[in-house]
N, CA, C and O atoms as a GROMACS GRO file, in nm:
protein
  416
    1MET      N    1  20.339  -7.722  -3.201
    1MET     CA    2  20.379  -7.568  -3.222
    1MET      C    3  20.416  -7.548  -3.366
    1MET      O    4  20.434  -7.434  -3.409
    2ILE      N    5  20.428  -7.648  -3.439
    2ILE     CA    6  20.483  -7.640  -3.556
    2ILE      C    7  20.344  -7.588  -3.602
    2ILE      O    8  20.319  -7.468  -3.620
    3ILE      N    9  20.239  -7.707  -3.621
    3ILE     CA   10  20.141  -7.610  -3.665
    3ILE      C   11  20.101  -7.526  -3.655
    3ILE      O   12  20.076  -7.464  -3.758
    4LEU      N   13  20.062  -7.455  -3.505
    4LEU     CA   14  20.028  -7.304  -3.485
    4LEU      C   15  20.154  -7.184  -3.575
    4LEU      O   16  20.131  -7.064  -3.585
    5ALA      N   17  20.288  -7.255  -3.632
    5ALA     CA   18  20.360  -7.187  -3.672
    5ALA      C   19  20.335  -7.189  -3.833
    5ALA      O   20  20.407  -7.126  -3.910
    6PHE      N   21  20.205  -7.282  -3.882
    6PHE     CA   22  20.242  -7.251  -4.041
    6PHE      C   23  20.083  -7.214  -4.072
    6PHE      O   24  20.048  -7.168  -4.180
    7MET      N   25  19.965  -7.245  -3.935
    7MET     CA   26  19.849  -7.167  -3.940
    7MET      C   27  19.865  -6.976  -3.962
    7MET      O   28  19.779  -6.896  -4.000
    8ALA      N   29  19.988  -6.955  -3.925
    8ALA     CA   30  20.015  -6.783  -3.845
    8ALA      C   31  20.076  -6.788  -3.994
    8ALA      O   32  19.989  -6.762  -4.076
    9VAL      N   33  20.179  -6.810  -4.041
    9VAL     CA   34  20.204  -6.806  -4.178
    9VAL      C   35  20.072  -6.812  -4.308
    9VAL      O   36  20.042  -6.735  -4.400
   10GLY      N   37  20.024  -6.927  -4.267
   10GLY     CA   38  19.929  -6.899  -4.430
   10GLY      C   39  19.855  -6.811  -4.413
   10GLY      O   40  19.811  -6.758  -4.515
   11CYS      N   41  19.797  -6.741  -4.235
   11CYS     CA   42  19.669  -6.649  -4.225
   11CYS      C   43  19.732  -6.543  -4.278
   11CYS      O   44  19.667  -6.477  -4.358
   12ALA      N   45  19.848  -6.508  -4.252
   12ALA     CA   46  19.962  -6.382  -4.226
   12ALA      C   47  19.928  -6.394  -4.427
   12ALA      O   48  19.819  -6.438  -4.388
   13ASN      N   49  19.923  -6.395  -4.510
   13ASN     CA   50  19.956  -6.394  -4.664
   13ASN      C   51  19.788  -6.397  -4.712
   13ASN      O   52  19.749  -6.385  -4.828
   14THR      N   53  19.721  -6.412  -4.616
   14THR     CA   54  19.594  -6.356  -4.698
   14THR      C   55  19.511  -6.238  -4.666
   14THR      O   56  19.480  -6.215  -4.550
   15GLY      N   57  19.480  -6.173  -4.749
   15GLY     CA   58  19.379  -6.043  -4.687
   15GLY      C   59  19.253  -5.968  -4.776
   15GLY      O   60  19.236  -5.981  -4.898
   16ILE      N   61  19.184  -5.901  -4.699
   16ILE     CA   62  19.066  -5.812  -4.824
   16ILE      C   63  19.105  -5.730  -4.718
   16ILE      O   64  19.130  -5.739  -4.598
   17THR      N   65  19.100  -5.623  -4.833
   17THR     CA   66  19.030  -5.495  -4.841
   17THR      C   67  18.984  -5.437  -4.930
   17THR      O   68  18.976  -5.482  -5.044
   18HIS      N   69  18.944  -5.324  -4.894
   18HIS     CA   70  18.828  -5.218  -4.982
   18HIS      C   71  18.939  -5.100  -5.054
   18HIS      O   72  19.032  -5.030  -5.013
   19VAL      N   73  18.867  -5.126  -5.187
   19VAL     CA   74  18.981  -5.024  -5.266
   19VAL      C   75  18.823  -4.893  -5.318
   19VAL      O   76  18.704  -4.884  -5.288
   20SER      N   77  18.902  -4.828  -5.394
   20SER     CA   78  18.858  -4.755  -5.426
   20SER      C   79  18.736  -4.799  -5.582
   20SER      O   80  18.749  -4.921  -5.572
   21ALA      N   81  18.667  -4.787  -5.668
   21ALA     CA   82  18.662  -4.754  -5.768
   21ALA      C   83  18.728  -4.818  -5.898
   21ALA      O   84  18.711  -4.918  -5.967
   22ASP      N   85  18.819  -4.700  -5.894
   22ASP     CA   86  18.957  -4.705  -6.022
   22ASP      C   87  19.044  -4.821  -5.989
   22ASP      O   88  19.086  -4.908  -6.066
   23GLU      N   89  19.067  -4.805  -5.847
   23GLU     CA   90  19.180  -4.947  -5.842
   23GLU      C   91  19.081  -5.080  -5.837
   23GLU      O   92  19.142  -5.183  -5.865
   24PHE      N   93  18.940  -5.099  -5.808
   24PHE     CA   94  18.934  -5.217  -5.854
   24PHE      C   95  18.901  -5.253  -5.994
   24PHE      O   96  18.894  -5.365  -6.044
   25ILE      N   97  18.880  -5.123  -6.052
   25ILE     CA   98  18.916  -5.196  -6.225
   25ILE      C   99  18.977  -5.161  -6.239
   25ILE      O  100  18.946  -5.069  -6.314
   26ARG      N  101  19.087  -5.159  -6.219
   26ARG     CA  102  19.239  -5.195  -6.233
   26ARG      C  103  19.268  -5.328  -6.258
   26ARG      O  104  19.281  -5.408  -6.351
   27GLN      N  105  19.277  -5.317  -6.098
   27GLN     CA  106  19.271  -5.520  -6.032
   27GLN      C  107  19.217  -5.587  -6.133
   27GLN      O  108  19.275  -5.635  -6.230
   28ALA      N  109  19.083  -5.589  -6.102
   28ALA     CA  110  19.036  -5.646  -6.194
   28ALA      C  111  19.065  -5.683  -6.352
   28ALA      O  112  19.060  -5.801  -6.386
   29LYS      N  113  19.092  -5.594  -6.434
   29LYS     CA  114  19.117  -5.576  -6.560
   29LYS      C  115  19.269  -5.663  -6.559
   29LYS      O  116  19.278  -5.736  -6.658
   30SER      N  117  19.367  -5.668  -6.482
   30SER     CA  118  19.437  -5.780  -6.476
   30SER      C  119  19.428  -5.884  -6.508
   30SER      O  120  19.526  -5.959  -6.514
   31MET      N  121  19.258  -5.932  -6.550
   31MET     CA  122  19.300  -6.092  -6.557
   31MET      C  123  19.309  -6.143  -6.633
   31MET      O  124  19.303  -6.266  -6.634
   32GLU      N  125  19.341  -6.027  -6.786
   32GLU     CA  126  19.271  -6.031  -6.898
   32GLU      C  127  19.425  -6.065  -6.949
   32GLU      O  128  19.465  -6.115  -7.054
   33HIS      N  129  19.489  -6.021  -6.842
   33HIS     CA  130  19.684  -6.055  -6.875
   33HIS      C  131  19.756  -6.198  -6.819
   33HIS      O  132  19.784  -6.240  -6.707
   34ALA      N  133  19.772  -6.252  -6.964
   34ALA     CA  134  19.824  -6.361  -6.884
   34ALA      C  135  19.988  -6.317  -6.820
   34ALA      O  136  20.076  -6.260  -6.884
   35ASN      N  137  19.996  -6.370  -6.652
   35ASN     CA  138  20.147  -6.379  -6.583
   35ASN      C  139  20.128  -6.500  -6.517
   35ASN      O  140  20.033  -6.559  -6.466
   36SER      N  141  20.315  -6.528  -6.542
   36SER     CA  142  20.319  -6.653  -6.499
   36SER      C  143  20.319  -6.619  -6.380
   36SER      O  144  20.303  -6.731  -6.333
   37ALA      N  145  20.324  -6.547  -6.286
   37ALA     CA  146  20.414  -6.529  -6.155
   37ALA      C  147  20.240  -6.463  -6.064
   37ALA      O  148  20.245  -6.450  -5.941
   38SER      N  149  20.134  -6.436  -6.124
   38SER     CA  150  20.018  -6.358  -6.028
   38SER      C  151  19.901  -6.385  -6.077
   38SER      O  152  19.928  -6.468  -6.164
   39GLY      N  153  19.801  -6.373  -6.078
   39GLY     CA  154  19.636  -6.412  -6.140
   39GLY      C  155  19.554  -6.370  -6.009
   39GLY      O  156  19.563  -6.379  -5.886
   40THR      N  157  19.449  -6.308  -6.133
   40THR     CA  158  19.330  -6.255  -6.064
   40THR      C  159  19.233  -6.301  -6.115
   40THR      O  160  19.225  -6.298  -6.238
   41PHE      N  161  19.103  -6.374  -6.017
   41PHE     CA  162  19.026  -6.411  -6.049
   41PHE      C  163  18.908  -6.346  -5.962
   41PHE      O  164  18.932  -6.306  -5.849
   42TYR      N  165  18.752  -6.336  -6.031
   42TYR     CA  166  18.618  -6.273  -6.002
   42TYR      C  167  18.561  -6.341  -5.888
   42TYR      O  168  18.449  -6.388  -5.906
   43ILE      N  169  18.609  -6.355  -5.785
   43ILE     CA  170  18.474  -6.398  -5.697
   43ILE      C  171  18.309  -6.380  -5.704
   43ILE      O  172  18.231  -6.464  -5.661
   44GLY      N  173  18.273  -6.262  -5.763
   44GLY     CA  174  18.141  -6.249  -5.726
   44GLY      C  175  18.051  -6.152  -5.688
   44GLY      O  176  18.121  -6.053  -5.666
   45ALA      N  177  17.922  -6.121  -5.665
   45ALA     CA  178  17.856  -6.000  -5.607
   45ALA      C  179  17.795  -6.011  -5.471
   45ALA      O  180  17.815  -6.126  -5.433
   46SER      N  181  17.726  -5.938  -5.375
   46SER     CA  182  17.703  -5.911  -5.305
   46SER      C  183  17.593  -5.800  -5.389
   46SER      O  184  17.621  -5.742  -5.494
   47PRO      N  185  17.439  -5.784  -5.301
   47PRO     CA  186  17.382  -5.706  -5.370
   47PRO      C  187  17.406  -5.533  -5.362
   47PRO      O  188  17.334  -5.440  -5.398
   48THR      N  189  17.535  -5.538  -5.299
   48THR     CA  190  17.603  -5.392  -5.300
   48THR      C  191  17.770  -5.350  -5.313
   48THR      O  192  17.835  -5.250  -5.344
   49GLN      N  193  17.805  -5.522  -5.261
   49GLN     CA  194  17.951  -5.502  -5.356
   49GLN      C  195  17.988  -5.628  -5.443
   49GLN      O  196  17.926  -5.733  -5.463
   50VAL      N  197  18.088  -5.591  -5.479
   50VAL     CA  198  18.219  -5.652  -5.565
   50VAL      C  199  18.337  -5.716  -5.534
   50VAL      O  200  18.429  -5.653  -5.481
   51TYR      N  201  18.348  -5.873  -5.572
   51TYR     CA  202  18.505  -5.921  -5.523
   51TYR      C  203  18.534  -5.990  -5.673
   51TYR      O  204  18.471  -6.047  -5.762
   52VAL      N  205  18.727  -5.927  -5.627
   52VAL     CA  206  18.808  -5.999  -5.690
   52VAL      C  207  18.925  -6.044  -5.577
   52VAL      O  208  18.958  -5.986  -5.473
   53GLU      N  209  18.982  -6.193  -5.648
   53GLU     CA  210  19.108  -6.232  -5.571
   53GLU      C  211  19.242  -6.246  -5.642
   53GLU      O  212  19.278  -6.330  -5.724
   54ARG      N  213  19.319  -6.125  -5.582
   54ARG     CA  214  19.492  -6.141  -5.637
   54ARG      C  215  19.586  -6.227  -5.549
   54ARG      O  216  19.613  -6.217  -5.430
   55THR      N  217  19.627  -6.313  -5.644
   55THR     CA  218  19.723  -6.436  -5.595
   55THR      C  219  19.837  -6.399  -5.687
   55THR      O  220  19.838  -6.375  -5.808
   56GLY      N  221  19.963  -6.402  -5.569
   56GLY     CA  222  20.097  -6.389  -5.640
   56GLY      C  223  20.183  -6.456  -5.608
   56GLY      O  224  20.144  -6.479  -5.493
   57LEU      N  225  20.309  -6.531  -5.621
   57LEU     CA  226  20.394  -6.603  -5.584
   57LEU      C  227  20.532  -6.453  -5.576
   57LEU      O  228  20.565  -6.384  -5.672
   58TYR      N  229  20.589  -6.440  -5.430
   58TYR     CA  230  20.644  -6.362  -5.445
   58TYR      C  231  20.813  -6.477  -5.401
   58TYR      O  232  20.836  -6.525  -5.290
   59ARG      N  233  20.908  -6.494  -5.535
   59ARG     CA  234  20.997  -6.527  -5.474
   59ARG      C  235  21.122  -6.417  -5.383
   59ARG      O  236  21.033  -6.358  -5.322
   60ALA      N  237  21.139  -6.408  -5.376
   60ALA     CA  238  21.200  -6.342  -5.246
   60ALA      C  239  21.193  -6.362  -5.092
   60ALA      O  240  21.289  -6.380  -5.018
   61LEU      N  241  21.066  -6.354  -5.059
   61LEU     CA  242  20.999  -6.445  -4.929
   61LEU      C  243  20.974  -6.576  -4.988
   61LEU      O  244  21.008  -6.670  -4.917
   62ARG      N  245  20.900  -6.616  -5.147
   62ARG     CA  246  20.880  -6.756  -5.111
   62ARG      C  247  20.760  -6.775  -5.027
   62ARG      O  248  20.721  -6.862  -4.950
   63LEU      N  249  20.713  -6.661  -5.071
   63LEU     CA  250  20.584  -6.712  -5.004
   63LEU      C  251  20.446  -6.690  -5.137
   63LEU      O  252  20.468  -6.663  -5.255
   64HIS      N  253  20.346  -6.705  -5.092
   64HIS     CA  254  20.214  -6.694  -5.197
   64HIS      C  255  20.127  -6.598  -5.095
   64HIS      O  256  20.090  -6.613  -4.978
   65LYS      N  257  20.116  -6.528  -5.161
   65LYS     CA  258  19.962  -6.439  -5.085
   65LYS      C  259  19.878  -6.410  -5.188
   65LYS      O  260  19.899  -6.381  -5.305
   66SER      N  261  19.766  -6.424  -5.116
   66SER     CA  262  19.660  -6.409  -5.181
   66SER      C  263  19.559  -6.273  -5.120
   66SER      O  264  19.509  -6.286  -5.009
   67MET      N  265  19.541  -6.181  -5.178
   67MET     CA  266  19.439  -6.027  -5.168
   67MET      C  267  19.331  -6.047  -5.235
   67MET      O  268  19.330  -6.056  -5.358
   68VAL      N  269  19.180  -6.059  -5.129
   68VAL     CA  270  19.096  -6.020  -5.216
   68VAL      C  271  19.067  -5.835  -5.183
   68VAL      O  272  19.119  -5.764  -5.097
   69TYR      N  273  18.946  -5.793  -5.312
   69TYR     CA  274  19.003  -5.640  -5.323
   69TYR      C  275  18.832  -5.642  -5.357
   69TYR      O  276  18.780  -5.710  -5.445
   70TRP      N  277  18.774  -5.563  -5.279
   70TRP     CA  278  18.618  -5.552  -5.299
   70TRP      C  279  18.615  -5.363  -5.302
   70TRP      O  280  18.711  -5.288  -5.280
   71THR      N  281  18.465  -5.321  -5.338
   71THR     CA  282  18.404  -5.214  -5.344
   71THR      C  283  18.288  -5.201  -5.381
   71THR      O  284  18.224  -5.294  -5.431
   72GLU      N  285  18.238  -5.070  -5.361
   72GLU     CA  286  18.072  -5.055  -5.394
   72GLU      C  287  18.033  -5.091  -5.543
   72GLU      O  288  18.092  -5.075  -5.650
   73LEU      N  289  17.928  -5.139  -5.515
   73LEU     CA  290  17.901  -5.110  -5.717
   73LEU      C  291  17.860  -5.015  -5.726
   73LEU      O  292  17.903  -4.944  -5.816
   74ASP      N  293  17.725  -4.950  -5.614
   74ASP     CA  294  17.724  -4.852  -5.666
   74ASP      C  295  17.828  -4.674  -5.740
   74ASP      O  296  17.799  -4.578  -5.813
   75GLY      N  297  17.941  -4.719  -5.666
   75GLY     CA  298  18.050  -4.674  -5.747
   75GLY      C  299  18.126  -4.691  -5.852
   75GLY      O  300  18.224  -4.621  -5.875
   76LEU      N  301  18.087  -4.783  -5.921
   76LEU     CA  302  18.159  -4.858  -6.052
   76LEU      C  303  18.011  -4.730  -6.167
   76LEU      O  304  17.902  -4.674  -6.151
   77PRO      N  305  18.124  -4.751  -6.275
   77PRO     CA  306  18.039  -4.683  -6.354
   77PRO      C  307  17.912  -4.782  -6.423
   77PRO      O  308  17.917  -4.899  -6.463
   78GLU      N  309  17.786  -4.677  -6.418
   78GLU     CA  310  17.678  -4.784  -6.453
   78GLU      C  311  17.692  -4.904  -6.555
   78GLU      O  312  17.645  -5.008  -6.511
   79GLU      N  313  17.740  -4.912  -6.665
   79GLU     CA  314  17.796  -4.997  -6.760
   79GLU      C  315  17.792  -5.130  -6.675
   79GLU      O  316  17.705  -5.218  -6.678
   80LEU      N  317  17.908  -5.123  -6.600
   80LEU     CA  318  17.984  -5.250  -6.525
   80LEU      C  319  17.888  -5.258  -6.410
   80LEU      O  320  17.875  -5.363  -6.347
   81ALA      N  321  17.850  -5.198  -6.394
   81ALA     CA  322  17.782  -5.228  -6.214
   81ALA      C  323  17.628  -5.313  -6.296
   81ALA      O  324  17.595  -5.430  -6.272
   82THR      N  325  17.574  -5.243  -6.367
   82THR     CA  326  17.472  -5.325  -6.424
   82THR      C  327  17.540  -5.480  -6.477
   82THR      O  328  17.503  -5.587  -6.430
   83MET      N  329  17.601  -5.471  -6.537
   83MET     CA  330  17.679  -5.640  -6.585
   83MET      C  331  17.677  -5.715  -6.456
   83MET      O  332  17.637  -5.832  -6.457
   84ILE      N  333  17.719  -5.654  -6.336
   84ILE     CA  334  17.770  -5.745  -6.243
   84ILE      C  335  17.648  -5.807  -6.177
   84ILE      O  336  17.612  -5.919  -6.140
   85ARG      N  337  17.582  -5.633  -6.181
   85ARG     CA  338  17.443  -5.726  -6.088
   85ARG      C  339  17.345  -5.838  -6.176
   85ARG      O  340  17.251  -5.909  -6.140
   86SER      N  341  17.412  -5.818  -6.302
   86SER     CA  342  17.308  -5.937  -6.362
   86SER      C  343  17.371  -6.105  -6.335
   86SER      O  344  17.316  -6.215  -6.341
   87GLY      N  345  17.480  -6.073  -6.311
   87GLY     CA  346  17.554  -6.210  -6.280
   87GLY      C  347  17.679  -6.263  -6.376
   87GLY      O  348  17.740  -6.370  -6.368
   88LYS      N  349  17.701  -6.136  -6.484
   88LYS     CA  350  17.796  -6.128  -6.575
   88LYS      C  351  17.896  -6.088  -6.539
   88LYS      O  352  17.868  -5.995  -6.464
   89CYS      N  353  18.071  -6.108  -6.548
   89CYS     CA  354  18.103  -6.053  -6.531
   89CYS      C  355  18.211  -6.002  -6.628
   89CYS      O  356  18.281  -6.068  -6.704
   90PRO      N  357  18.209  -5.886  -6.609
   90PRO     CA  358  18.321  -5.745  -6.720
   90PRO      C  359  18.334  -5.768  -6.777
   90PRO      O  360  18.276  -5.737  -6.881
   91TRP      N  361  18.436  -5.853  -6.764
   91TRP     CA  362  18.669  -5.930  -6.762
   91TRP      C  363  18.654  -6.035  -6.785
   91TRP      O  364  18.601  -6.115  -6.708
   92THR      N  365  18.708  -6.068  -6.930
   92THR     CA  366  18.744  -6.216  -6.999
   92THR      C  367  18.856  -6.273  -6.923
   92THR      O  368  18.972  -6.235  -6.939
   93PRO      N  369  18.837  -6.324  -6.875
   93PRO     CA  370  18.976  -6.363  -6.838
   93PRO      C  371  19.052  -6.457  -6.940
   93PRO      O  372  18.998  -6.513  -7.035
   94TRP      N  373  19.269  -6.470  -6.884
   94TRP     CA  374  19.307  -6.441  -7.027
   94TRP      C  375  19.300  -6.610  -7.131
   94TRP      O  376  19.304  -6.655  -7.245
   95GLN      N  377  19.285  -6.650  -6.973
   95GLN     CA  378  19.259  -6.821  -7.000
   95GLN      C  379  19.092  -6.825  -7.067
   95GLN      O  380  19.083  -6.708  -7.031
   96GLU      N  381  19.045  -6.834  -7.088
   96GLU     CA  382  18.888  -6.778  -7.174
   96GLU      C  383  18.928  -6.761  -7.286
   96GLU      O  384  18.927  -6.851  -7.371
   97GLU      N  385  18.984  -6.597  -7.316
   97GLU     CA  386  19.004  -6.547  -7.442
   97GLU      C  387  19.105  -6.593  -7.477
   97GLU      O  388  19.151  -6.502  -7.546
   98LEU      N  389  19.230  -6.734  -7.481
   98LEU     CA  390  19.296  -6.775  -7.547
   98LEU      C  391  19.226  -6.924  -7.560
   98LEU      O  392  19.293  -7.012  -7.614
   99ARG      N  393  19.099  -6.954  -7.515
   99ARG     CA  394  19.066  -7.081  -7.559
   99ARG      C  395  18.948  -7.044  -7.617
   99ARG      O  396  18.848  -7.098  -7.571
  100THR      N  397  18.933  -6.964  -7.709
  100THR     CA  398  18.805  -6.872  -7.661
  100THR      C  399  18.876  -6.874  -7.868
  100THR      O  400  18.822  -6.937  -7.960
  101ASN      N  401  18.988  -6.797  -7.878
  101ASN     CA  402  19.057  -6.797  -7.962
  101ASN      C  403  19.114  -6.929  -8.081
  101ASN      O  404  19.124  -6.930  -8.204
  102ARG      N  405  19.143  -7.036  -7.969
  102ARG     CA  406  19.188  -7.163  -8.049
  102ARG      C  407  19.060  -7.242  -8.078
  102ARG      O  408  19.073  -7.345  -8.144
  103ASP      N  409  18.945  -7.208  -8.040
  103ASP     CA  410  18.819  -7.275  -8.101
  103ASP      C  411  18.775  -7.229  -8.229
  103ASP      O  412  18.691  -7.286  -8.298
  104GLN      N  413  18.846  -7.103  -8.264
  104GLN     CA  414  18.782  -7.041  -8.341
  104GLN      C  415  18.849  -7.106  -8.498
  104GLN      O  416  18.807  -7.064  -8.606
   0.00000   0.00000   0.00000
């Protein structure tokens, strides 16, 4: 019984949602900014869609929540869609930026 309760809470804290291209870009750009309570990670792309994951710690509820956002590649600006189709992430995570600046 306890295991089922934990499984239900775990599943309730994860989701996937389709968003507009503008909202997707807004979510994806958040990976460029350091935040101690949340993080955004580029998952990748399929031939027609692109995905990022946003995780966060919600102190009021003492929960960790994870949401996958996706949108259609054709809805993104051509420059972004081309980069993604070539296998490159158009956004630089803040951790990589920090390492790059440190190593220079």
